[in-house]
N, CA, C and O atoms as CSV, one atom per row, in Angstrom:
chain,resi,resn,atom,element,x,y,z
A,1,MET,N,N,0.960,-1.320,-0.059
A,1,MET,CA,C,-0.084,0.216,-0.094
A,1,MET,C,C,1.168,1.626,0.103
A,1,MET,O,O,2.036,1.905,0.930
A,2,ALA,N,N,0.705,2.164,-1.014
A,2,ALA,CA,C,1.090,3.269,-0.506
A,2,ALA,C,C,0.718,4.181,0.055
A,2,ALA,O,O,0.852,5.339,-0.340
A,3,HIS,N,N,0.011,3.719,1.403
A,3,HIS,CA,C,-0.375,4.977,2.442
A,3,HIS,C,C,-0.264,4.570,3.427
A,3,HIS,O,O,-0.117,3.348,3.474
A,4,ASP,N,N,-0.269,5.092,4.320
A,4,ASP,CA,C,-0.349,4.485,5.844
A,4,ASP,C,C,-1.733,6.004,6.526
A,4,ASP,O,O,-1.740,7.171,6.133
A,5,ILE,N,N,-2.383,5.577,7.234
A,5,ILE,CA,C,-3.990,6.099,7.738
A,5,ILE,C,C,-3.657,5.854,9.124
A,5,ILE,O,O,-2.987,4.896,9.511
A,6,TYR,N,N,-4.212,6.869,9.946
A,6,TYR,CA,C,-3.927,6.472,11.294
A,6,TYR,C,C,-4.761,7.897,12.015
A,6,TYR,O,O,-4.945,8.898,11.322
A,7,TRP,N,N,-5.281,7.827,13.652
A,7,TRP,CA,C,-5.643,9.364,14.538
A,7,TRP,C,C,-4.572,9.479,14.833
A,7,TRP,O,O,-4.047,8.451,15.263
A,8,LEU,N,N,-3.866,10.506,14.778
A,8,LEU,CA,C,-2.785,11.312,15.373
A,8,LEU,C,C,-3.369,11.754,17.140
A,8,LEU,O,O,-2.698,11.553,18.152
A,9,LYS,N,N,-4.936,12.459,17.094
A,9,LYS,CA,C,-5.845,12.769,18.222
A,9,LYS,C,C,-7.261,11.940,17.558
A,9,LYS,O,O,-7.469,12.220,16.378
A,10,PRO,N,N,-8.235,10.962,18.194
A,10,PRO,CA,C,-9.061,10.291,17.908
A,10,PRO,C,C,-10.159,11.186,18.190
A,10,PRO,O,O,-10.436,11.821,19.208
A,11,GLY,N,N,-10.765,11.089,16.982
A,11,GLY,CA,C,-11.809,12.044,16.273
A,11,GLY,C,C,-11.192,13.703,16.459
A,11,GLY,O,O,-11.856,14.338,17.279
A,12,ALA,N,N,-10.327,14.289,15.986
A,12,ALA,CA,C,-9.719,15.118,16.021
A,12,ALA,C,C,-8.787,15.365,14.775
A,12,ALA,O,O,-9.100,16.049,13.800
A,13,VAL,N,N,-7.848,14.846,14.919
A,13,VAL,CA,C,-6.957,14.883,13.887
A,13,VAL,C,C,-6.443,13.746,12.900
A,13,VAL,O,O,-5.272,13.541,13.222
A,14,LEU,N,N,-6.680,13.185,12.185
A,14,LEU,CA,C,-6.356,12.311,11.133
A,14,LEU,C,C,-5.171,12.309,10.397
A,14,LEU,O,O,-5.166,12.879,9.306
A,15,TYR,N,N,-3.927,11.631,10.917
A,15,TYR,CA,C,-2.651,11.572,10.025
A,15,TYR,C,C,-2.928,11.047,8.946
A,15,TYR,O,O,-3.920,10.359,9.186
A,16,VAL,N,N,-2.422,10.844,6.928
A,16,VAL,CA,C,-2.569,10.687,6.243
A,16,VAL,C,C,-0.727,10.850,5.488
A,16,VAL,O,O,-0.113,11.876,5.196
A,17,ASN,N,N,-0.292,9.350,5.374
A,17,ASN,CA,C,1.324,9.349,4.986
A,17,ASN,C,C,1.460,8.584,4.034
A,17,ASN,O,O,1.583,7.361,3.964
A,18,TYR,N,N,1.406,10.043,2.684
A,18,TYR,CA,C,1.540,9.014,1.416
A,18,TYR,C,C,3.064,8.697,1.462
A,18,TYR,O,O,3.897,9.345,2.096
A,19,ARG,N,N,3.353,7.358,0.525
A,19,ARG,CA,C,4.602,6.892,0.572
A,19,ARG,C,C,4.828,6.370,-0.940
A,19,ARG,O,O,3.997,5.772,-1.624
A,20,ARG,N,N,5.818,6.643,-1.214
A,20,ARG,CA,C,6.650,5.684,-2.830
A,20,ARG,C,C,5.475,6.994,-3.978
A,20,ARG,O,O,4.882,8.069,-3.883
A,21,ASP,N,N,5.764,5.909,-4.940
A,21,ASP,CA,C,5.116,6.474,-6.375
A,21,ASP,C,C,3.984,6.431,-5.283
A,21,ASP,O,O,3.635,5.826,-4.269
A,22,GLN,N,N,3.390,8.160,-6.714
A,22,GLN,CA,C,1.560,8.370,-7.067
A,22,GLN,C,C,1.632,8.351,-7.849
A,22,GLN,O,O,2.523,8.786,-8.578
A,23,ASP,N,N,0.337,7.616,-8.152
A,23,ASP,CA,C,-0.900,7.339,-9.247
A,23,ASP,C,C,-2.350,8.158,-9.313
A,23,ASP,O,O,-2.615,8.626,-8.205
A,24,VAL,N,N,-3.238,8.418,-10.202
A,24,VAL,CA,C,-4.572,8.489,-10.494
A,24,VAL,C,C,-4.981,7.226,-8.804
A,24,VAL,O,O,-5.347,7.570,-7.680
A,25,MET,N,N,-4.730,5.950,-9.300
A,25,MET,CA,C,-5.020,5.156,-8.639
A,25,MET,C,C,-4.735,4.725,-7.013
A,25,MET,O,O,-5.535,4.348,-6.156
A,26,THR,N,N,-2.901,4.991,-6.930
A,26,THR,CA,C,-2.923,5.091,-5.878
A,26,THR,C,C,-3.503,6.366,-4.536
A,26,THR,O,O,-3.456,6.268,-3.310
A,27,ILE,N,N,-4.035,7.530,-5.446
A,27,ILE,CA,C,-4.765,8.472,-4.525
A,27,ILE,C,C,-5.507,8.479,-4.757
A,27,ILE,O,O,-6.135,9.249,-4.029
A,28,SER,N,N,-6.200,7.975,-5.591
A,28,SER,CA,C,-7.966,7.384,-5.138
A,28,SER,C,C,-7.782,6.613,-4.100
A,28,SER,O,O,-8.352,6.855,-3.036
A,29,ASP,N,N,-7.078,5.721,-4.235
A,29,ASP,CA,C,-7.204,4.718,-3.248
A,29,ASP,C,C,-7.058,4.906,-1.410
A,29,ASP,O,O,-7.447,4.108,-0.557
A,30,CYS,N,N,-6.598,5.790,-1.277
A,30,CYS,CA,C,-6.059,6.982,-0.004
A,30,CYS,C,C,-7.493,7.167,0.393
A,30,CYS,O,O,-8.195,6.663,1.270
A,31,LEU,N,N,-7.767,8.400,-0.906
A,31,LEU,CA,C,-9.259,8.721,-0.477
A,31,LEU,C,C,-9.944,8.372,0.037
A,31,LEU,O,O,-10.418,8.863,1.061
A,32,ASP,N,N,-10.343,7.058,-0.680
A,32,ASP,CA,C,-11.425,6.152,-0.141
A,32,ASP,C,C,-10.854,5.557,1.181
A,32,ASP,O,O,-11.700,5.229,2.013
A,33,ASP,N,N,-9.370,5.345,1.536
A,33,ASP,CA,C,-9.703,5.444,3.017
A,33,ASP,C,C,-9.793,6.613,3.767
A,33,ASP,O,O,-9.913,6.511,4.988
A,34,VAL,N,N,-9.752,7.830,3.174
A,34,VAL,CA,C,-9.940,8.759,3.904
A,34,VAL,C,C,-11.000,8.994,4.281
A,34,VAL,O,O,-11.157,9.459,5.409
A,35,ALA,N,N,-11.734,8.817,3.698
A,35,ALA,CA,C,-13.317,9.457,3.245
A,35,ALA,C,C,-13.924,7.819,4.312
A,35,ALA,O,O,-14.991,7.577,4.874
A,36,GLU,N,N,-13.180,7.362,4.233
A,36,GLU,CA,C,-14.335,6.082,5.459
A,36,GLU,C,C,-13.419,5.883,6.629
A,36,GLU,O,O,-13.333,4.732,7.056
A,37,GLN,N,N,-12.537,7.077,7.370
A,37,GLN,CA,C,-12.499,7.385,8.161
A,37,GLN,C,C,-13.483,8.614,8.873
A,37,GLN,O,O,-13.880,8.600,10.038
A,38,LEU,N,N,-13.742,9.597,7.923
A,38,LEU,CA,C,-13.869,10.640,7.917
A,38,LEU,C,C,-15.699,10.180,8.048
A,38,LEU,O,O,-16.387,11.067,8.553
A,39,ASP,N,N,-16.298,9.141,7.709
A,39,ASP,CA,C,-17.852,8.607,7.981
A,39,ASP,C,C,-18.080,8.538,9.897
A,39,ASP,O,O,-19.050,8.849,10.588
A,40,THR,N,N,-16.583,7.937,10.305
A,40,THR,CA,C,-16.804,7.611,11.128
A,40,THR,C,C,-16.837,8.538,12.784
A,40,THR,O,O,-17.149,8.037,13.864
A,41,VAL,N,N,-16.448,9.871,12.554
A,41,VAL,CA,C,-16.529,10.838,13.233
A,41,VAL,C,C,-17.623,11.683,13.152
A,41,VAL,O,O,-18.052,11.785,12.003
A,42,ASP,N,N,-18.385,12.503,14.231
A,42,ASP,CA,C,-19.571,13.060,14.340
A,42,ASP,C,C,-19.325,14.481,14.136
A,42,ASP,O,O,-20.238,15.050,13.538
A,43,TYR,N,N,-18.104,15.372,14.552
A,43,TYR,CA,C,-17.656,16.878,14.355
A,43,TYR,C,C,-16.620,16.422,13.082
A,43,TYR,O,O,-16.271,15.345,12.600
A,44,PRO,N,N,-16.302,17.990,12.786
A,44,PRO,CA,C,-15.602,17.815,11.543
A,44,PRO,C,C,-13.681,18.043,12.046
A,44,PRO,O,O,-13.575,19.118,12.637
A,45,VAL,N,N,-12.458,17.388,11.943
A,45,VAL,CA,C,-11.933,17.016,12.238
A,45,VAL,C,C,-10.420,18.093,11.091
A,45,VAL,O,O,-10.553,18.957,10.225
A,46,VAL,N,N,-9.544,17.637,11.517
A,46,VAL,CA,C,-8.422,18.201,10.498
A,46,VAL,C,C,-7.635,16.888,10.106
A,46,VAL,O,O,-7.613,15.874,10.803
A,47,VAL,N,N,-7.087,17.023,9.074
A,47,VAL,CA,C,-6.744,15.938,7.691
A,47,VAL,C,C,-5.384,16.738,8.074
A,47,VAL,O,O,-5.164,17.934,7.884
A,48,LEU,N,N,-4.440,15.669,8.723
A,48,LEU,CA,C,-3.008,16.027,8.352
A,48,LEU,C,C,-2.446,15.400,7.466
A,48,LEU,O,O,-2.521,14.176,7.567
A,49,ILE,N,N,-1.525,16.089,6.038
A,49,ILE,CA,C,-1.019,15.273,4.762
A,49,ILE,C,C,0.115,15.163,4.605
A,49,ILE,O,O,0.687,16.166,4.177
A,50,ASN,N,N,0.960,13.902,4.875
A,50,ASN,CA,C,2.621,14.042,5.020
A,50,ASN,C,C,2.536,13.494,3.105
A,50,ASN,O,O,1.682,12.760,2.607
A,51,TRP,N,N,3.562,14.069,2.497
A,51,TRP,CA,C,3.415,14.336,1.199
A,51,TRP,C,C,5.698,14.006,0.798
A,51,TRP,O,O,6.341,13.853,-0.240
A,52,LEU,N,N,6.027,14.045,2.093
A,52,LEU,CA,C,7.404,14.010,2.333
A,52,LEU,C,C,7.495,12.917,2.104
A,52,LEU,O,O,8.243,13.084,1.141
A,53,ASP,N,N,7.377,11.855,2.150
A,53,ASP,CA,C,7.606,9.969,1.651
A,53,ASP,C,C,7.138,9.753,0.264
A,53,ASP,O,O,6.800,8.578,0.117
A,54,VAL,N,N,6.984,10.525,-0.893
A,54,VAL,CA,C,6.861,10.535,-2.115
A,54,VAL,C,C,7.408,10.456,-3.172
A,54,VAL,O,O,7.213,11.380,-3.961
A,55,THR,N,N,8.020,9.677,-3.453
A,55,THR,CA,C,9.158,9.559,-4.806
A,55,THR,C,C,9.368,10.162,-6.266
A,55,THR,O,O,10.269,10.608,-6.976
A,56,ASP,N,N,7.734,9.863,-6.293
A,56,ASP,CA,C,7.176,10.636,-7.725
A,56,ASP,C,C,5.718,10.454,-7.858
A,56,ASP,O,O,5.004,9.545,-7.435
A,57,VAL,N,N,5.426,11.520,-8.540
A,57,VAL,CA,C,3.716,11.819,-8.641
A,57,VAL,C,C,3.643,12.098,-10.221
A,57,VAL,O,O,4.144,13.060,-10.804
A,58,GLN,N,N,2.685,10.725,-10.955
A,58,GLN,CA,C,2.173,11.344,-12.108
A,58,GLN,C,C,2.057,12.186,-12.455
A,58,GLN,O,O,1.663,12.679,-11.398
A,59,PRO,N,N,2.034,13.051,-13.178
A,59,PRO,CA,C,1.224,14.176,-14.239
A,59,PRO,C,C,0.065,14.873,-14.050
A,59,PRO,O,O,-0.670,14.826,-15.036
A,60,GLY,N,N,-0.302,15.423,-13.245
A,60,GLY,CA,C,-1.930,15.214,-13.322
A,60,GLY,C,C,-3.011,14.621,-12.168
A,60,GLY,O,O,-4.180,14.858,-11.866
A,61,ALA,N,N,-1.949,13.714,-11.698
A,61,ALA,CA,C,-2.529,12.832,-11.105
A,61,ALA,C,C,-3.483,13.140,-10.117
A,61,ALA,O,O,-4.358,12.278,-10.026
A,62,LEU,N,N,-3.623,14.339,-9.149
A,62,LEU,CA,C,-4.209,15.205,-8.051
A,62,LEU,C,C,-5.243,16.078,-8.928
A,62,LEU,O,O,-6.094,16.375,-8.089
A,63,LEU,N,N,-5.551,16.523,-9.875
A,63,LEU,CA,C,-6.312,17.082,-10.892
A,63,LEU,C,C,-7.394,16.040,-11.012
A,63,LEU,O,O,-8.554,16.077,-10.601
A,64,ASP,N,N,-6.584,14.869,-11.836
A,64,ASP,CA,C,-7.975,13.701,-11.648
A,64,ASP,C,C,-8.724,13.250,-10.680
A,64,ASP,O,O,-9.823,12.765,-10.945
A,65,ALA,N,N,-8.362,13.313,-9.672
A,65,ALA,CA,C,-8.254,12.927,-8.045
A,65,ALA,C,C,-9.748,13.963,-7.609
A,65,ALA,O,O,-10.497,13.974,-6.632
A,66,GLY,N,N,-9.691,14.606,-8.640
A,66,GLY,CA,C,-10.903,16.137,-7.987
A,66,GLY,C,C,-11.816,15.259,-7.932
A,66,GLY,O,O,-11.588,14.147,-8.408
A,67,GLY,N,N,-12.891,15.510,-7.420
A,67,GLY,CA,C,-14.468,15.023,-7.685
A,67,GLY,C,C,-14.455,14.030,-6.507
A,67,GLY,O,O,-15.596,13.923,-6.057
A,68,HIS,N,N,-13.559,13.266,-5.849
A,68,HIS,CA,C,-13.283,12.567,-5.188
A,68,HIS,C,C,-14.689,12.807,-3.637
A,68,HIS,O,O,-15.063,13.849,-3.098
A,69,ARG,N,N,-15.020,11.653,-3.430
A,69,ARG,CA,C,-16.113,12.533,-1.841
A,69,ARG,C,C,-15.614,12.775,-0.448
A,69,ARG,O,O,-16.270,12.886,0.588
A,70,ALA,N,N,-13.765,12.858,-0.713
A,70,ALA,CA,C,-13.328,12.939,0.340
A,70,ALA,C,C,-12.877,14.354,0.542
A,70,ALA,O,O,-12.672,14.874,1.638
A,71,TYR,N,N,-12.718,15.024,-0.843
A,71,TYR,CA,C,-12.580,16.400,-0.996
A,71,TYR,C,C,-13.240,17.151,-0.489
A,71,TYR,O,O,-12.744,17.901,0.352
A,72,SER,N,N,-14.928,17.242,-0.892
A,72,SER,CA,C,-15.924,17.219,-0.576
A,72,SER,C,C,-16.662,17.596,1.146
A,72,SER,O,O,-17.322,18.490,1.675
A,73,HIS,N,N,-15.997,16.185,1.540
A,73,HIS,CA,C,-16.745,15.219,2.753
A,73,HIS,C,C,-16.715,16.530,4.279
A,73,HIS,O,O,-15.693,16.947,4.824
A,74,PRO,N,N,-17.968,16.858,4.583
A,74,PRO,CA,C,-18.825,18.070,5.700
A,74,PRO,C,C,-17.382,17.243,6.876
A,74,PRO,O,O,-16.800,18.194,7.397
A,75,MET,N,N,-16.891,16.201,7.250
A,75,MET,CA,C,-16.277,16.031,8.061
A,75,MET,C,C,-15.215,16.203,8.190
A,75,MET,O,O,-14.729,15.908,9.283
A,76,ALA,N,N,-14.083,16.936,6.806
A,76,ALA,CA,C,-12.924,17.300,6.904
A,76,ALA,C,C,-13.433,19.039,6.576
A,76,ALA,O,O,-13.955,19.640,5.637
A,77,ALA,N,N,-12.934,19.374,7.939
A,77,ALA,CA,C,-12.659,20.849,8.023
A,77,ALA,C,C,-11.480,21.785,8.204
A,77,ALA,O,O,-11.603,22.983,8.462
A,78,ARG,N,N,-10.622,21.313,8.088
A,78,ARG,CA,C,-9.132,21.562,7.788
A,78,ARG,C,C,-7.934,20.782,7.059
A,78,ARG,O,O,-7.188,20.194,7.842
A,79,LEU,N,N,-7.635,20.680,5.769
A,79,LEU,CA,C,-6.150,19.815,5.782
A,79,LEU,C,C,-5.107,20.579,5.109
A,79,LEU,O,O,-4.910,21.272,4.111
A,80,VAL,N,N,-4.403,20.004,6.391
A,80,VAL,CA,C,-2.433,20.657,6.690
A,80,VAL,C,C,-2.157,19.612,5.820
A,80,VAL,O,O,-2.633,18.479,5.888
A,81,LEU,N,N,-1.034,20.214,4.650
A,81,LEU,CA,C,-0.336,19.772,4.143
A,81,LEU,C,C,1.039,20.152,3.904
A,81,LEU,O,O,1.501,21.283,3.755
A,82,VAL,N,N,1.680,18.917,3.891
A,82,VAL,CA,C,3.229,19.282,3.962
A,82,VAL,C,C,4.036,18.211,3.386
A,82,VAL,O,O,4.073,16.982,3.438
A,83,GLY,N,N,4.920,19.537,2.592
A,83,GLY,CA,C,6.361,18.594,1.745
A,83,GLY,C,C,5.032,18.874,0.236
A,83,GLY,O,O,5.410,17.907,-0.426
A,84,PHE,N,N,4.381,19.219,-0.248
A,84,PHE,CA,C,4.222,19.300,-1.086
A,84,PHE,C,C,4.592,20.334,-2.602
A,84,PHE,O,O,4.150,21.480,-2.686
A,85,PRO,N,N,5.227,19.866,-3.418
A,85,PRO,CA,C,6.231,20.558,-4.629
A,85,PRO,C,C,5.636,21.960,-4.661
A,85,PRO,O,O,5.569,22.589,-3.605
A,86,ARG,N,N,5.322,22.344,-5.482
A,86,ARG,CA,C,4.698,24.061,-5.756
A,86,ARG,C,C,4.021,23.198,-7.425
A,86,ARG,O,O,3.734,24.216,-8.055
A,87,GLN,N,N,3.771,22.388,-8.068
A,87,GLN,CA,C,2.941,21.384,-8.274
A,87,GLN,C,C,1.700,21.327,-7.894
A,87,GLN,O,O,0.611,21.889,-8.008
A,88,ALA,N,N,2.514,20.008,-7.153
A,88,ALA,CA,C,1.532,19.173,-6.631
A,88,ALA,C,C,0.512,19.894,-5.719
A,88,ALA,O,O,-0.465,19.286,-5.281
A,89,ARG,N,N,0.820,21.612,-5.348
A,89,ARG,CA,C,0.203,22.579,-4.628
A,89,ARG,C,C,-1.146,23.366,-5.874
A,89,ARG,O,O,-2.269,23.866,-5.932
A,90,PHE,N,N,-0.529,23.163,-6.284
A,90,PHE,CA,C,-1.736,24.150,-7.318
A,90,PHE,C,C,-2.436,22.406,-8.044
A,90,PHE,O,O,-3.659,22.350,-7.914
A,91,GLU,N,N,-2.195,21.916,-8.303
A,91,GLU,CA,C,-3.136,20.719,-8.583
A,91,GLU,C,C,-4.165,20.642,-7.646
A,91,GLU,O,O,-5.344,20.887,-7.904
A,92,ASN,N,N,-3.489,20.120,-5.966
A,92,ASN,CA,C,-3.918,19.769,-5.412
A,92,ASN,C,C,-5.614,21.147,-5.404
A,92,ASN,O,O,-6.765,20.752,-5.590
A,93,GLU,N,N,-5.136,23.055,-5.078
A,93,GLU,CA,C,-6.020,23.573,-4.605
A,93,GLU,C,C,-7.081,23.493,-6.098
A,93,GLU,O,O,-8.304,23.623,-6.042
A,94,VAL,N,N,-6.307,23.256,-7.369
A,94,VAL,CA,C,-7.772,23.019,-8.309
A,94,VAL,C,C,-8.207,22.348,-7.685
A,94,VAL,O,O,-9.268,22.747,-7.205
A,95,ALA,N,N,-7.653,20.642,-7.169
A,95,ALA,CA,C,-9.328,19.780,-7.478
A,95,ALA,C,C,-9.798,20.316,-5.796
A,95,ALA,O,O,-10.876,19.786,-5.528
A,96,VAL,N,N,-9.503,20.831,-5.115
A,96,VAL,CA,C,-10.182,21.115,-3.796
A,96,VAL,C,C,-11.253,22.269,-3.791
A,96,VAL,O,O,-12.190,22.308,-2.993
A,97,VAL,N,N,-11.014,23.192,-4.757
A,97,VAL,CA,C,-11.844,24.128,-5.247
A,97,VAL,C,C,-13.125,23.651,-5.988
A,97,VAL,O,O,-14.306,23.629,-5.642
A,98,ARG,N,N,-12.652,23.376,-6.829
A,98,ARG,CA,C,-13.731,22.664,-7.584
A,98,ARG,C,C,-14.597,21.451,-7.728
A,98,ARG,O,O,-15.427,21.072,-8.554
A,99,THR,N,N,-13.941,20.847,-6.283
A,99,THR,CA,C,-15.095,19.903,-5.603
A,99,THR,C,C,-15.578,20.120,-4.466
A,99,THR,O,O,-16.427,19.509,-3.818
A,100,ARG,N,N,-14.953,21.085,-4.246
A,100,ARG,CA,C,-15.252,21.892,-2.026
A,100,ARG,C,C,-16.562,22.714,-2.689
A,100,ARG,O,O,-17.780,22.548,-2.628
A,101,GLY,N,N,-15.760,23.600,-3.293
A,101,GLY,CA,C,-16.641,24.789,-3.437
A,101,GLY,C,C,-15.685,26.423,-2.919
A,101,GLY,O,O,-15.899,27.586,-3.262
A,102,GLU,N,N,-14.627,25.841,-1.993
A,102,GLU,CA,C,-14.091,26.820,-1.069
A,102,GLU,C,C,-12.720,26.120,-0.952
A,102,GLU,O,O,-12.644,24.903,-1.118
A,103,LYS,N,N,-11.279,27.118,-0.574
A,103,LYS,CA,C,-10.502,26.275,-0.146
A,103,LYS,C,C,-10.120,25.907,1.559
A,103,LYS,O,O,-10.508,26.715,2.402
A,104,ASN,N,N,-9.611,25.085,1.854
A,104,ASN,CA,C,-9.974,24.213,3.511
A,104,ASN,C,C,-8.254,23.619,3.745
A,104,ASN,O,O,-7.772,22.793,4.520
A,105,THR,N,N,-7.590,24.603,2.528
A,105,THR,CA,C,-6.183,24.292,2.959
A,105,THR,C,C,-5.110,24.710,3.737
A,105,THR,O,O,-5.029,25.926,3.908
A,106,ARG,N,N,-4.364,24.085,4.191
A,106,ARG,CA,C,-3.288,25.240,4.798
A,106,ARG,C,C,-1.788,24.224,4.548
A,106,ARG,O,O,-1.906,23.081,4.990
A,107,TYR,N,N,-0.361,24.575,3.855
A,107,TYR,CA,C,0.525,23.908,3.308
A,107,TYR,C,C,1.739,24.096,4.414
A,107,TYR,O,O,1.357,24.871,5.291
A,108,PHE,N,N,2.719,23.752,4.579
A,108,PHE,CA,C,3.874,23.645,5.093
A,108,PHE,C,C,4.662,23.049,4.472
A,108,PHE,O,O,4.354,22.093,3.760
A,109,ASP,N,N,5.906,23.514,4.620
A,109,ASP,CA,C,7.379,22.863,3.928
A,109,ASP,C,C,7.710,21.322,4.855
A,109,ASP,O,O,7.975,20.177,4.489
A,110,THR,N,N,7.512,22.071,6.410
A,110,THR,CA,C,8.090,21.007,7.103
A,110,THR,C,C,6.981,19.992,8.142
A,110,THR,O,O,5.795,20.278,8.306
A,111,MET,N,N,7.388,19.274,8.514
A,111,MET,CA,C,6.259,18.504,9.671
A,111,MET,C,C,6.513,18.977,11.024
A,111,MET,O,O,5.743,18.956,11.984
A,112,ASP,N,N,7.897,19.474,10.947
A,112,ASP,CA,C,7.866,20.448,12.194
A,112,ASP,C,C,6.849,21.694,12.448
A,112,ASP,O,O,6.224,22.170,13.395
A,113,ALA,N,N,7.051,21.963,10.980
A,113,ALA,CA,C,6.192,24.124,11.055
A,113,ALA,C,C,4.512,23.233,11.698
A,113,ALA,O,O,3.842,23.581,12.670
A,114,ALA,N,N,4.232,21.997,10.701
A,114,ALA,CA,C,3.159,21.862,10.473
A,114,ALA,C,C,2.781,21.124,12.435
A,114,ALA,O,O,1.783,21.527,13.033
A,115,MET,N,N,3.183,20.699,12.707
A,115,MET,CA,C,3.012,20.529,14.172
A,115,MET,C,C,3.011,21.543,15.180
A,115,MET,O,O,2.362,21.832,16.184
A,116,ASP,N,N,4.066,22.007,14.475
A,116,ASP,CA,C,3.492,23.333,15.787
A,116,ASP,C,C,2.412,24.270,15.241
A,116,ASP,O,O,1.984,25.240,15.865
A,117,TYR,N,N,2.046,23.930,14.134
A,117,TYR,CA,C,0.514,25.025,13.666
A,117,TYR,C,C,-0.424,24.190,15.007
A,117,TYR,O,O,-0.766,24.743,16.053
A,118,LEU,N,N,-0.610,23.223,14.754
A,118,LEU,CA,C,-1.345,22.188,15.504
A,118,LEU,C,C,-1.678,21.693,16.776
A,118,LEU,O,O,-2.688,21.093,17.145
A,119,LYS,N,N,-0.204,22.200,17.674
A,119,LYS,CA,C,-0.117,21.844,18.986
A,119,LYS,C,C,-0.929,22.209,19.936
A,119,LYS,O,O,-0.717,21.721,21.046
A,120,ASP,N,N,-1.943,23.052,19.790
A,120,ASP,CA,C,-2.876,23.139,19.844
A,120,ASP,C,C,-4.028,21.934,20.697
A,120,ASP,O,O,-4.211,21.457,21.817
A,121,MET,N,N,-4.565,21.870,19.374
A,121,MET,CA,C,-5.469,20.967,18.653
A,121,MET,C,C,-4.962,19.557,19.395
A,121,MET,O,O,-5.675,18.747,19.987
A,122,LEU,N,N,-3.675,19.513,19.210
A,122,LEU,CA,C,-3.136,18.118,19.747
A,122,LEU,C,C,-2.889,18.255,21.352
A,122,LEU,O,O,-2.819,17.129,21.844
A,123,ALA,N,N,-2.792,18.911,21.966
A,123,ALA,CA,C,-3.085,18.886,23.285
A,123,ALA,C,C,-4.315,19.358,24.218
A,123,ALA,O,O,-4.749,19.282,25.368
A,124,GLY,N,N,-4.559,19.848,23.056
A,124,GLY,CA,C,-6.477,20.687,23.451
A,124,GLY,C,C,-7.198,18.982,24.312
A,124,GLY,O,O,-6.597,17.972,23.945
A,125,ALA,N,N,-8.022,18.820,25.040
A,125,ALA,CA,C,-8.815,18.175,25.293
A,125,ALA,C,C,-9.897,17.098,24.560
A,125,ALA,O,O,-10.728,16.498,25.242
């Protein structure tokens, strides 16, 4: 499997780690798993997406994944994305806005910066 998913903080912060080469199929498979996890919560959550372990991505794969229900899931309050290169950021933004109708993303270059951004949420009750 080209991804790992688990709760950093149950019911509040879902962690998604993409690994290795990514294409439309691997991204879609991951988004299916994300949507399944989002289906289990009663309140909107933050989804922390780590792209640092991606070795290659099929051009346009993120654009082609647009329309997936994970992008417009009502329980995905905010997406915190780490390690997305410029082209992947662009493709992801287009897919999110076209699907969701609004931007709910925040990008960071390092996991340390993202974790600092999320520290209060992770520490809270």
